[in-house]
N, C-alpha and C positions, 0 to 999 in steps of 0.2 A: 185485777181486783185482789186486794189483800184480805186474807182471812185469818183471824186470830182464834186460836184454840186455847180456852182457859182450862182451869183445873176441874171443871164439872165432871162428875163421875159418869161412867158408862150407864146407859139406860137399864142394862140388865142388873147392875148393882142396885139402882134406885128402886126398880120394880120388885126385886127379890127382897130388899130391905123393907119395903112397904108391906109386902105380904107377910114377912116375918113378924112385923109389929102387929098387924091385924090378927094373925093367928094367936100370937102370944096374949094379946089383950082379950080376945074371945075366950081363951082358955083360963083367964085369970092367973097367968104366970108372970111374975115380976121379972124385971131385967136382972135383979140380983140373983133370982133363982136360976134363970137361964144361964147367967154368967158363971155361977158356981158349978152348974152341971157340965158346962162346956169348957171350963177353965179359962174364962175371959172376964175382964172387969165389966161392971155395969156400963161404964162410959164407952168401952169398946163395943158392947152390944148396941148402945145408942147410936154410935157412929155407923154401924152396919145397917141399922134400921133407917137411918137418914140417907144411906147411899154414899156416905163419905168414904167408908171402907168397904172392901169386898166381903159380903157374907161368906164365910168360909164353909167348906164341906162339913167340918165338925159341928159348927153351930147349926147348920141347916138340918143335919141328922138328929142332933139332940133336941132341937126345937120341934122337929117333926114328931118325935116320940112323946115329948112332954105335952104337946098341944093336940095329940091324936089327929094329925093332919093326913094320915093314911097315904103317905108318900108324896103328897103335893108340894111340901116344902123341900124334901130331899131331891125332888126332880129338878129343882133349880140349879143343882150342882153342875149339870152338864152345860149350862149356859153361862154362869158367872165365871167359870174357869177358862172360858174362851178368851177373856180379856187379859192377855198376857202382859200388856204394857200399860203404863200410866195413861189416863185418858188424854192428857194434853199431847202425848207423843204418838198416839195411835195412828193418826192420819199420816204422819211422817213415816212410820214403820211400813205402812202399806205402800207408800210411794217408793221407799227404799227398795222393796222387793222388785219393783219394776225398773230400777235404774240400769242404765247401760254405762253411765259414767258418774263419778261422785267426787267432788272436791270438798275436803273437810278441814277446817281450821279449829283447833282447840286451844284454849288459854290456860285452864286450870286442871283439867282432868284428861286422862288417856281416853280417846274416843271409844264409845261403846263397842264398836266393831273390832277393836284391837285389844280389848281387855281380857286378861286371863280370868279363870274362874275364881281364884283367890282374891284378886283385885276387885272384880265385880261384886263378889259376896261382901267384901269389907265395906264398899260404898253403899250397897243396898241395906246392909244391916245397920249402918249408921244413919239411915234416913229418918227424918223427924216429920210428923209423929211416927213412932216406931211401928214397923210392919209386923204382922204375925208370922210365925214360922212358915206356914203354907204359902203365904204371899211372897216371902223372901225366896223360897225354893222356886216358885213359878217365875219370878222376875229374873233370877239367875239363869234358869234354864232357857228362858226366852231370849236373854241377851246372848247366850252362847249359840243358840240356834241361828241367830242372825249371821254368824260367821260362815254359814254355808254359801253366802254370796261370793266368797273368795274362790270357790271352786265351781261356780255355776258355768254352764255352757249356754250360749257364747260368753266368754269372759267379760266381766265388768271391769272398767278402768278406774282405778282408785288413785287419788292424790291426797295424802295427809300431810299437814304441817302442824307440828306440835311446838307450842311455846315452851321454853325451857322450864317454866314453872310447873307445867303439867308432868314433867319427868321427875320433879323433886317433891312431889306430894307425899303425904305421910303413909300412904298405902302402896307406894311404888317400891317393889323389891327387885331382887336380882332376877327372879323368874319373869316378872313383867318386862323388864328391860331386855332380857334375852329373847323373849317372845317378839318384841318389837323388831329386834334385829332379824329374826327369822322371817317375820312377815314382810320386811323390807326387801327380802331377797326374791320374793315372788315377781314374776315377769309383769303381772298386771297391777303391781302396787309400787307407787313412788312415795317414799317416806322421808320427810325433811324435818329438821329441827331449826327453830328460830331462837338463837341464843339471846340472853338478856341484853348483851351489848349491841344487838342489831335491831332491837325493838323500835317501832315507830308508832305514832298515834293510832294508825289503822289497826295495829296488832293488839291494842289494849281496849278495843271497843266491844270485845266479847266474842264468843264462838259463833261459827256460822257454817252452813253447808249449802252447796249448790249442786243439784243433781239433774241429770237429763234422763228421761224415761225412754223406753223403746219406741214410743210414739213421737219422740223428739220434742216433748214438752219439757221446758226447763223451769225448775222451781227453786226458791230460796227458802232456807229454814234457819230460824234462830230460836234459842231457848233460854228463858230466864227462870227465876225461882218459882213463879206462879203462872206465867203466861208464855205461850209459845206462838210463833208465827210461821205458817207455811203458806207461801204465796207464789203464784205464777206471774205476778205483776212484772212486766218487762223492766220498769224503772228500778224496782227493788233488786231483781235478778242481776241487772247490769251493774248496779252499785256494789252488790256483793262480789260479783265477778271481778270488778276492778280492784276492790280491796284484797281479794284473794290473790290476784295477780301480783300486786305490790308486795304482799307478804311472801309469796313464793320466790320473788326475785331477791329479797333480802335474806331469805333463809339459806342455810347451808345446803349444798347439793346432796343428793341421796348418799353418795360415797362419803362425803365429809360428815354427814349426819350419822352414818353408821359408825365412823371412828369416834365421834362425839359420845355416842351411847356406849360404845365399848370402853371408853375411858371412865364413864360413870360406873359401869359394872366393876371395873378394877378398883374404884374408890370405895366400894361397899365393904 
């Protein structure tokens, strides 16, 4: 069975936003007034009330005071902050924590698990529509927390293949390339590069992940701009595995890949 996860916001965002609107309306506080008091635009307040954006702790506290909610709005902070990842990626992140092996191919970006803080922050700050400062900090922190997987016991087996384009992106700096070299030296990490001149059709069809959980369930994950798919469907998993195998065969070996990245560092 294939399950698609769209960009629908988490239930905690929608419920908190709904309560924010109800209390604001009841207290005859306009969006402009709430926005001015909390340093957000009226459109951003509207997005929070609709559950499109996470109601931030600052907005909830300010609204609680303006609407005389006696702590009922502020209490939502403990719940909305638990959503550390975009809604469409949440289910994958939960499964990632259960993984015993993970194959990852990336076309345009350095995989999240391999990103430095500087690189991750640059990507998240560039997100459109723009995220507020608190959400940026939460997303960056959550992304870095995921890297605990590399030192988990028992060890998780990782295989990463990065298309050359992902290494030549605008936010890739010497620190990011050096970090990749260090990660590739871990015993449980195989890091390969697929150069431009070795690309084939299967490598241009987009990023993908195949992971196996401790219960030996195998899942395939792909992510687009607005829709992500996480599925245990054997046909999809097998198709992704075949594509990944072809790409790994064409990619440089881990040793050759390390030398490739080292040359890139010297070119900077």
